[in-house]
C-alpha positions in Angstrom: 87.1 18.4 77.5 85.0 20.9 75.4 84.5 24.5 76.6 80.9 25.4 76.9 79.9 29.1 76.4 79.1 30.9 79.5 75.4 31.5 80.2 74.2 34.9 79.3 73.8 35.9 83.0 77.4 35.1 83.8 78.6 37.1 80.8 76.6 40.1 82.0 78.1 39.8 85.5 81.7 39.7 84.1 81.0 42.7 81.9 79.6 44.7 84.8 82.6 43.7 87.0 85.1 44.8 84.3 83.3 48.1 83.8 83.3 48.8 87.5 87.1 48.0 87.8 87.7 50.4 84.8 85.8 53.2 86.5 87.5 52.7 89.8 90.9 52.7 88.1 90.2 55.9 86.2 88.8 57.7 89.2 91.7 56.8 91.5 94.1 58.6 89.1 92.1 61.8 89.2 93.5 64.7 91.2 90.4 65.4 93.2 90.1 61.8 94.4 93.6 61.6 95.7 93.4 64.5 98.1 90.3 64.5 100.3 88.8 67.9 101.2 89.5 69.7 97.9 86.7 72.1 96.9 84.3 71.5 94.0 85.7 72.9 90.8 89.3 72.2 91.6 91.6 72.6 89.6 89.7 74.9 87.2 89.0 78.0 89.3 89.9 81.3 87.7 92.3 83.8 89.4 89.4 86.0 90.3 87.4 83.2 91.9 90.5 82.1 93.9 91.1 85.7 95.1 87.5 86.1 96.1 87.6 82.9 98.1 90.7 84.1 99.9 89.2 87.4 100.8 85.9 86.0 102.1 85.4 87.1 105.7 88.8 88.8 106.0 87.4 92.4 105.6 85.6 92.0 108.9 89.0 91.9 110.7 90.0 95.5 111.6 92.4 94.6 114.4 93.8 91.8 116.6 95.8 91.2 119.8 98.0 88.2 120.3 100.7 86.6 122.4 103.5 85.3 120.2 107.0 83.8 120.2 109.2 85.7 117.8 112.6 84.7 116.4 114.8 87.1 114.5 117.9 86.0 112.7 120.4 88.4 111.0 124.1 88.6 110.4 124.5 90.3 113.8 122.0 88.5 116.0 119.9 85.4 116.6 117.3 86.2 119.2 114.0 84.6 120.4 111.6 86.4 122.7 108.0 86.6 123.8 105.8 89.4 122.6 102.5 90.9 123.3 101.2 92.1 119.9 98.4 94.7 119.1 97.8 95.5 115.5 95.2 97.7 113.8 94.6 97.5 110.1 94.4 101.3 109.5 97.5 102.4 111.2 99.6 100.9 114.0 101.5 97.9 115.3 102.5 97.6 119.0 104.8 95.0 120.4 106.0 94.5 124.0 109.0 92.2 124.2 110.2 90.1 127.1 112.6 87.3 127.9 112.3 85.1 130.9 109.6 87.4 132.2 111.8 90.5 132.1 110.6 93.3 129.8 113.2 94.4 127.2 111.4 97.0 125.1 108.2 98.3 123.5 107.9 98.9 119.8 105.4 101.1 117.9 105.1 101.1 114.1 103.0 103.7 112.4 102.5 104.3 108.7 105.7 106.4 108.5 107.6 106.1 111.8 109.1 103.7 114.2 109.3 104.2 118.0 111.3 101.8 120.2 111.3 102.4 123.9 114.4 100.5 125.2 113.3 99.9 128.7 116.6 98.4 129.8 118.7 101.4 128.7 115.9 103.9 129.3 116.0 105.5 125.9 113.4 106.1 123.2 114.7 105.5 119.6 112.8 107.2 116.7 113.2 107.0 113.0 111.4 106.4 109.6 109.6 103.1 109.5 111.8 101.8 106.7 114.7 101.5 109.1 112.9 98.5 110.7 113.5 96.5 107.5 117.2 96.2 108.4 116.3 94.0 111.4 112.7 92.7 110.7 112.2 91.5 107.1 108.4 91.8 107.1 106.9 94.4 104.7 106.4 97.0 107.4 106.0 100.0 105.1 103.5 98.2 102.8 99.8 98.8 102.9 99.4 95.0 103.2 101.5 94.7 106.3 98.4 93.9 108.5 97.3 91.2 106.0 100.8 89.7 106.0 101.1 89.5 109.7 97.7 87.6 109.8 98.3 85.5 106.7 95.5 87.1 104.8 97.3 88.2 101.7 95.9 87.7 98.2 97.2 88.1 94.6 96.8 91.7 93.3 93.6 91.8 91.0 95.3 94.1 88.5 98.1 91.7 87.7 97.7 89.4 84.7 98.4 86.1 86.5 99.2 82.8 85.0 97.5 80.1 87.2 98.4 76.4 87.3 97.7 73.5 89.7 99.1 70.2 90.8 97.3 67.5 92.9 96.4 69.9 95.8 97.7 73.5 95.2 97.2 76.5 92.9 100.2 78.4 91.7 100.1 82.1 90.6 102.9 83.4 88.5 103.2 87.1 87.5 104.7 88.6 84.4 108.4 87.6 83.9 107.8 85.0 86.6 109.2 87.4 89.3 106.2 87.2 91.7 104.7 83.9 92.8 101.9 82.8 95.1 101.1 79.3 96.3 97.4 78.9 97.4 96.0 76.0 99.4 92.4 75.6 98.1 91.4 73.5 101.1 91.8 76.5 103.3 91.7 79.2 100.6 94.9 80.8 102.0 98.2 81.7 100.5 100.9 79.4 102.0 103.9 80.8 100.1 104.9 84.1 98.5 108.1 84.7 96.6 109.6 87.7 94.9 112.5 87.0 92.5 115.1 89.2 90.8 115.4 89.2 87.1 118.3 86.6 87.4 115.8 84.3 89.2 117.2 84.4 92.7 114.7 84.8 95.6 114.9 88.2 97.2 111.8 88.0 99.4 109.9 85.0 100.8 106.9 84.6 103.1 105.6 81.3 104.4 102.3 80.7 106.2 101.6 77.4 108.0 100.1 75.6 111.0 96.6 76.9 110.2 93.9 76.8 112.8 90.4 78.4 113.2 90.3 81.7 115.0 86.7 82.9 115.5 85.7 81.2 112.3 88.6 82.3 110.1 91.5 80.0 109.0 94.7 81.7 110.1 98.3 80.6 110.3 99.9 80.2 113.7 103.3 80.4 112.1 104.4 83.2 109.8 108.0 83.4 108.4 109.5 86.4 106.6 112.8 86.0 104.7 115.2 88.2 102.8 117.9 85.8 101.7 120.2 88.5 100.1 120.4 90.2 103.5 120.5 87.0 105.5 117.4 88.2 107.4 114.7 85.8 108.7 111.9 86.4 111.2 109.4 83.8 112.5 106.3 84.7 114.3 104.5 81.9 116.2 101.2 82.9 117.5 100.1 81.3 120.8 96.9 83.2 121.5 94.9 85.6 119.3 91.7 87.7 119.6 90.2 89.4 116.6 88.7 92.9 116.8 89.4 93.3 120.6 87.9 96.3 122.4 90.0 99.0 124.1 93.1 98.3 122.0 96.0 100.4 123.5 99.1 101.5 121.6 100.6 103.7 124.4 104.4 103.2 124.8 104.3 104.6 128.4 107.5 106.5 128.0 108.4 108.8 131.0 109.0 112.4 130.0 112.6 112.4 131.1 113.6 109.6 128.8 115.9 110.9 126.1 115.3 110.5 122.3 117.9 109.0 120.0 117.9 108.1 116.3 116.6 104.6 115.7 119.7 103.7 113.6 122.0 104.1 116.6 120.2 101.2 118.3 121.3 98.6 115.8 
């Protein structure tokens, strides 16, 4: 049986079908097609563009109040408690702790001092803010403490960053690869921060996850701070949050007869 040449119309249809399959095959291997929701321009944004996207809208947040569940792990303790949190960008953080509905203490952090009213022992403990680092590994003395608690941190603009990407994330690496940020471009939020020693071991880690919209801003409902060398870990799980609340109080409500003691003695 002889093979007859295909009619010109059939040849054109086969050619079109082959071209379509080739295009589909190529596009399916592209990074942007494999992860829905990625922004236009990914993965070619500059470090400045990424930083600007992260900061969009965050400057409007001057304070917040929240209810949270906080877990603190250290070589000497492993505790989980409920907390009422009030935080103002410019100066202070207040926390009231309770367990099973019974208040255990009230904490006030200012730019340079820590005040802890131990309501169970009826004593006020006072010291420099740096002493909190021995039990709570968040960057309490940093100017970016407020942003860290809210998950609004961004890479420093003065650092010469090296930026790379995989199928869905951006990676910032600083000089000597000692500081690293991982950025989720679908939310334009940092999801991981690491600081490493010269030997390469992680000395500080922060993780931001379980994002949800709070008054139009994408914020994490779970924030983790770690200092592996000191075996310190703290996890903040926000249950409720209000941005820029009115009448934000930071009063410890300490009776005048309550004695003062150095904060270090409370450890």
